[in-house]
C-alpha positions in Angstrom: 159.9 49.0 110.6 161.1 52.4 110.1 160.1 53.9 106.8 161.6 57.1 105.6 159.3 59.8 104.3 158.7 59.5 100.5 159.3 63.2 100.1 162.5 64.1 98.4 163.9 67.7 98.6 163.3 69.7 95.4 166.4 69.9 93.2 168.2 73.2 93.1 167.6 75.4 90.0 170.2 74.9 87.3 170.4 78.7 86.5 169.4 81.6 88.7 169.7 85.1 87.5 170.4 86.9 90.7 171.3 90.2 89.0 167.9 90.5 87.4 169.4 91.3 84.0 167.4 88.7 82.1 164.1 89.9 83.5 164.9 93.6 82.8 165.9 92.6 79.2 162.7 90.7 78.7 160.7 93.6 80.1 162.5 96.2 78.0 161.8 94.4 74.8 158.4 92.9 75.8 156.6 96.3 76.2 157.3 97.6 72.7 156.5 94.2 71.2 153.2 94.0 73.1 152.3 97.6 72.1 152.9 96.8 68.4 150.8 93.6 68.8 148.0 95.5 70.4 148.0 98.1 67.6 147.9 95.3 65.0 145.0 93.6 66.9 143.1 96.8 67.0 143.6 97.4 63.3 142.5 93.9 62.5 139.4 94.2 64.8 138.5 97.6 63.1 138.7 96.0 59.7 136.5 93.1 60.8 133.9 95.5 62.2 133.8 97.3 58.9 134.6 100.9 59.6 133.9 101.9 56.0 130.9 99.8 55.0 130.0 101.8 51.9 132.9 100.4 49.9 132.1 100.1 46.2 131.2 96.7 44.8 133.7 94.8 42.7 133.2 95.2 39.0 133.2 91.6 37.8 132.9 91.4 34.0 130.1 89.3 32.7 130.9 85.8 31.5 131.5 85.7 27.8 129.1 83.7 25.7 130.6 80.7 24.0 129.6 79.4 20.7 128.3 75.8 20.7 130.8 73.2 19.4 130.0 72.1 15.9 132.5 69.3 15.5 134.7 71.2 13.0 138.2 72.1 13.8 138.2 75.3 11.7 135.8 76.9 9.2 138.3 76.5 6.3 138.1 72.7 6.4 134.9 71.2 5.0 
């Protein structure tokens, strides 16, 4: 009763970048993108903290008063 080990060898990778070109390309474009993202995150955080908290209030006009409905369509019709 000889059973073989149930361990199979790992399959070989389909694509291997031995030159390192792909990693250099990702690194070259990744740094500027991450810096821009960090600047945007800092700006968003600063706006949430409320750097300028003495902002003027919004001028919302008062609600106009409406006349009560009388049942007439117009004053010219009796």
